[in-house]
Every structure is written in C-alpha cells, then in structure tokens.
N, C-alpha and C positions, 0 to 999 in steps of 0.2 A: 273845805275838806281838811280834817285834822291830819297832821303828819303821821306817817306809818314808818316804823323802823324795825330792824331786825330785833327779835326778842320782845317786841311789844306784847302786852297782854290784851288780846282781842276781846276779852270779857264775854258778854252775852250778845253782842251785836251779831245778828245772824249772817251778815255779809262778810264778817271778818274773823269769826271764831275758828274757821277751818284753817286759816293761815296758809302756809306753803303746801299743806296737804290737800288743799281744796281741789275739787273736780268741778267740771262744768255743770254737773247735774244739780248742784246747789242753786244754780241761777237760771234754770230753764224758764222760769215765769216771765223773764224779760224777752225771750226769743219770740220772733214773729214769723219765722219759717221753721220747718221741721228739722230738728237736729237730734238725731237718735244716738249719735256717738257719745261715748263716755271717755273722758280723758282727764288726767291731772293737769292743772294749769301750768305748773312748772316742772322742770326735769326732775325725775326721781332717782336717777342713777342706776336703774336696773339694766343688766346686760342685754335683756331681750326687748328693750324699748324700741330698738331701731331695726330698720330693714335697709341694709346698705346695698341690696341687690336691685332695688327699684330705682329707676331713673325718670325724672320729669322730662317730658317730650320737648324737643326743640323744634320750633316752627319758623319758617322763613317769611317774615312779614314783607320782604321785598317782592314776593310773588303777588301780593295783593296791591302793594303801592305802585308797582311798575309793570305787572304782567297783564296778559290778555284775559279774556273772560274765563278761559279754562284754568289759567293759573290762579285767578282769584277764587274760583270755586274750589280748587284743590287746597289752597291755604285755608279757606273757611272750613272745609271738611276736617283737615288735620287739627286745626285749632279747637274745633268743637269736640273732636275725639279726645284731645288732651284734657279739656276742661270737664267733660263728662266723667272721665276716669278719675281725676283727682283735684280738679278745680284750679290747677296751676299749669303754666306753660312758660317756656323760655323763648323769647323772641330775638331773632338775629336779623341783620340787614334792615334795621328800622330807620336808618338815616341820620341818627344823632351821633355827632363826633364824640368819641370817648374822652377827648380833651375837656369837653364841657363837664362830664361826670367827674373827672379828676379835680377840676376847679371847684365844683360844688362840694365835693368831699373835703377839700381844704378849707373852703369857706365855712362849712358846718363845724369842723373842728375848731376853727378860729372863733366862731360865733359863741360857742359854749365855753371855751377856755379863757377868753379874754374879757367877757362881760362880767362885772362884779355880781355876786349873788343878790345884793341889794337892788341892783338895776333889774335883774331878771324878775325878782319878786313883784316889782311894780306892774308886771305884765302877766300876772297869774291868769290861767285860763278861765274864760267865761263864755257863755253861749252867745254866738252871733248867728241868728237864724237857727239852723240845725246844728251847726258845727261848734264844738267846744274849742275855741281858738285862744292861743296864748301859750304861756310857759307852764310846764309840768316839772316840778322839782324831782330829783331822784327819790325813789320809794313812793312817789305819789302819782304815777301815771294812771293808776286806777284806784277805785275805792274798795277794792277787794283785798289785795295783799301787796306787799312791797315788790317793786320791780327795780332792777339795777340799771336804770336808764334815766337820763334827763330827756325831756321832749319839748318840742315847740311846734305848734300847729298854726298854719296860716291858711285861711280860706280865701276865696277870690276877692273878697272885700279888702284884703291887705295888699293887693297888687295893682299897679297902674296899667290895667288892661281893659279891653272892651267889656261892656256889660258888668261893670264892677258892683253895681247895686249898693253903693254906699257913698254918702257925702262926707264921711269922716276923713280927715287928713291922714296921710300915710304914717305919720309919727304916732297916731293912735295905736298902731299895731307893731311898729318897729322901734326898738330901743335906740337903734342907729339906722336912720333911713338910707344910709349909703349902701346897706346890704340889699335893699329891695330890688334895684336893677340887676344885681348879680343873680339872685335867686329867680327873678322874673324870667330870665333866659331859659331856665329849666322848665318852668311852667309853660312857656310858649312852645318849646320843643315837644313836650309831652302832649300839649293840646292838639297839635296837628295830627296826632295818632288816634285821638279819641273816636272820631267818626269812622275811620277805616276799621278799627277794632270792633266797634259796635255793629257796623255793617256786616262784618265777618260773622259775628255771633248770630245775627238774624238770618243771614244767608245760609248758614249751617243748619238752621232750624226750618228752612224752606219758607221764610217770611220775607216780606218786602224789606230789602236792606236799608232803605231810607226811612223806615218807620220812626226811628228815634232821632233823625237828623236835627229837627228843630229843637227838641228838648236837650240835645247834647251839643248844640252850637253855643259857645261861650257859657258852659255850665258852671255851677259851683264846684269847687274842688277843696281838698284838704291836703296841703303839702305839709308833711310831718318830718321835721328834722329830729333825728335820734342821735344822742351821744351816750355811748356805753363806756364808762370808765374801765380801766384795767381792773381785773378781778384779783383782789388781794385775799389773804388767808381768811380774815373775818367774813368777807363776802361769800367766799366759797363754803365756809362752815355754816353760814346762816340758812342755806338751802333755797334761797329765793332765786327765781329765774331772771335772766336779763330782760325778757319781755314775756309776760304770761300768755298761755294759749288763748286764742280768740279767733273769731271770724270777722272779717271786715264788713261794715254795714252798707257800703255804697254799691255802685254798679260794678266797678272793677278798680284794681289798684295797679299802678305802674311803678316798679322798683328797679332802678339801675343796680346791676349786680354788685353787692358789697364786696370789699376787698377781703375782709376778715370773716371766716366761716361762723355760722351761728343759726341761720334760718333753718327751721325744721317744719315739715309739712306732715299732717296726719293722713295716712292712707286709710280711709274708712272701711276698705274691704278687709284689711288685715289688722287694723287698729294698732299699727306700728308707725313710728315716726321715720320720715325720709329726710336725710340731711341734703339740703339743696345748696350746691356750690356751683353757681352759674358762671360761664366764661366771662372774662373781662370784657366790658363794653356791651354785653347783652342786657336785655330788659326782661325782668320777671313780671309776668302778668298773672293775677289771680282774680277770680270773680267773688262778689260780695253778696250780702243779703238782698239788696235790691234785685239783682239779676236772678237769684234763686227764686224770689217771689214772682217776678213777672214771667219766668220760664216754667212755673208750676213744678219746681224742684228738678227740672231736667239738668240744669247747670248748677252745681252745688256751690255754696259758700263754704270754702274749705278751711279747716282749722290749721293754724300755724302759730309758731312761737319762736323766740330767739333763745337758744341755749348756749352752752359752753363749747368753744372750739375743741377739737380733738388734740390739736398740737399744743402741748404745754407752754411753748414759747409764746403762743398767741394769747394766752391768758393774761400776759403782762402788757398787752397792747390795747389801747382804746379802740373802739369800733364805732363807725358812723354809718348811718343809712338815711335815705331821704325818699321814702315812698310818697307817691301822690295818689290819693283816693279821688275817684271821679264820682260826683253826685249829680242829681238833678236839683233844680231849685225847689224851695220849700213848698210852693203851691202846686207842684206837679202831682198828678194822680198816678199812683203805682197800681197797675192792674195786670192780671194775667194776660199774656198775649193772645189775640184771637186765633181760633183754630186749633189750639192745643186741647188735651183732654179736659174733662170737667174741672173748672177752676177749684183749687183747694183753698184759695185765699180771696177774700172780698177786696174791692178797691179801697185804697187808703192814701191819704195825702202824705207826701214825703216827710213833712216836718213831724207829723205824728208818729209815723213809722220809725224815722231816724232817732228821734229823741227818746221814744219809749225803749228802743233797743239799747241805746247807749247809756240809759239811766242805770243799767247794770254796773257801769264803770264810774259814773259821776254822781250817783245818788238819785233816789226816787223822785225828788222834786225837780229833776232835770227834764222829765217828760212833759211834753206839750200835748194836752188833750183838747181836741176840737169838737 
C-alpha cells in the first residue's frame, strides 16, 4: 500500500480520488449486508451533523453474569433493544477491574511512542487468515484516504492462549515479546464475556442461547491498538478524520471506554452523529457485519468514526483506544439464524465474507474467493 498524505494528488484512482470528501456510497460494492445509510467518512464540520440529545443505552451485564433466569432475560431484552435501535450499548458491572484498562492504556501509549519507526515498519500489516494483522502507519489505516491514527492489530495467533492455531513463534508478531503477556490479560478478560454476550443476543431473538457456544469458544479475535497523536494546526487544516466512518466486520466489538472523547455513532433514523462518551471503566459494545448477516438485518452493523473532541484543550492530547473485535474462525459458515423471516443472504464462509468486505480498506487483491 503506498503512503497517503495530506494534500496528496489522488489522481484517477477511483478509491482515492474523493479524498476527505468521500462518502460510503462510493464503496458499496464491497458490502455484503444491506447498508442504505449515506455518510461522509470524515467529520465535515457542519453544525447540524450531531444529535446531542440522543444517548446510547446503558445495560447491566451483571444481571446476566450473576442473576437468576428472570434477570438474564431482562438483560437480554434490554441489550437487544439497544442494539436494534442503534447497534451500540454501554455495559456496566462486567467484572473487569478498571485498573487493567488503565494499565493497557499506558502500555498502548508506551508501545507506539517508544518503538522506533524502523522497527514498526518491519511488522507492516499483512493477512493472517482473515485478519490484516500488524502495524499500520499514520495516514495508512485504510486504502481510501488518510486517517490521523497509528494502528496495530493482533489476532489470536499472536497470543499465548488456547486454540492459537499457529506454530509461529510470538516474536513473529511482537517487536518486543515482553508486551505479549501484558496485552494477553486484556484478551483473556474480554474472552470470558464473549459467550454471555452472544447468549444474550440469541436469547433476545428467542433462539437457543447456546447455539454459537462452540463457534465462539476460543474464537479468533482482532485486538486493535490505536494511537491518535495530538492534533496540530496542519492536521486540523487538512480535513482528515482521526478514524474514518466504517462498520466493523465481525460478530461484535468490545471497547473499554476511552479517556479522551472522539467516538461518534451514526443514528440511521436521523442520519445525525451521536457523540459517545461512556463512563470510566465501562465497556462499549457494538455489533458488526457478521451479526447483521446472521440475524437477517435485525441487529445492524452500525457506522462509527473517531472525530475531534469538543474541548479545545483535548486537541493537544494524544488519544489511545484498544477495541477487540470478535470473529469466528475462517472455516465457519455464516448463515441466517433458523426461524427468522425468509433469509436475505445465502450461507458464506467467514474467510470469504471477511476478506471481501475488508478489501474496501486493504485493496481488491485482499479478498479470498473460494
């Protein structure tokens, strides 16, 4: 992937010529679930872009983890209502100590700011199974237009955990393997929540809550570390977003609430953006393309992006985040759940679905066709 920089001449490349003015409609050919919304990929600065009166629902995961059958059903109903409405929910009482999130935030900042660029570039992202794993330089998170973020993705193959599905040594994935145990703790904490969340989604749809237990026990994941540098005057003038508007491709994503504001969620009913600032220690959940496909569009894969914080003082601070995308393994068949209305989508293997969808960001030759 060639470097993208502010002011670059995108020429006639149809994926780049729209630049920071691009909308999602230019890339619909890559989508494999219905996405009728139209939005600009980066923040446009219009005063009517935002709806500050809408609030993402907060759901008490402790009801499902520790409650009786009635409490579990109540949580499942509340979670499904939130996700049907906007595809996002804020989870509290999930059982992970906020001190772990603080440590991971510090480790993410250290990881990006102490490693030399030369070292980082030796780990440029490449496909491992379905997941584009490795380092993404600033301006090169996507093949569409520049983002003001450095990224690093680690799939399950990069961690010393059960069902790793790789014989490669850890230093294949880690520039400094001492970081692996530190980030592994977050993966393991998130992993214990995967089945309860999926069981809740299925229960809320009146399905067998254990239907996906086998497929989501030791599943593949994509832990993405994001480092957003402070926004200086040239960056602000260039018009690029911190992270362009997109929908996640997987089952769902778990994001510990970032300290610095920036996450924006598209409300498809009003076509306005909702600024999501979740409480410290909470966990933000959003559904992805896999779930929209298997639920026959009942639970949407919702558009989100990272924009500028409203507080001018926060513009001078770096921002970190560390979402974990939950996937199924590449050989799993994605098909509409039984008992729903007439399926809108045929069955498809995860690797084909995943790579075709994400080739929008990584280039057409990223897609695996079986």
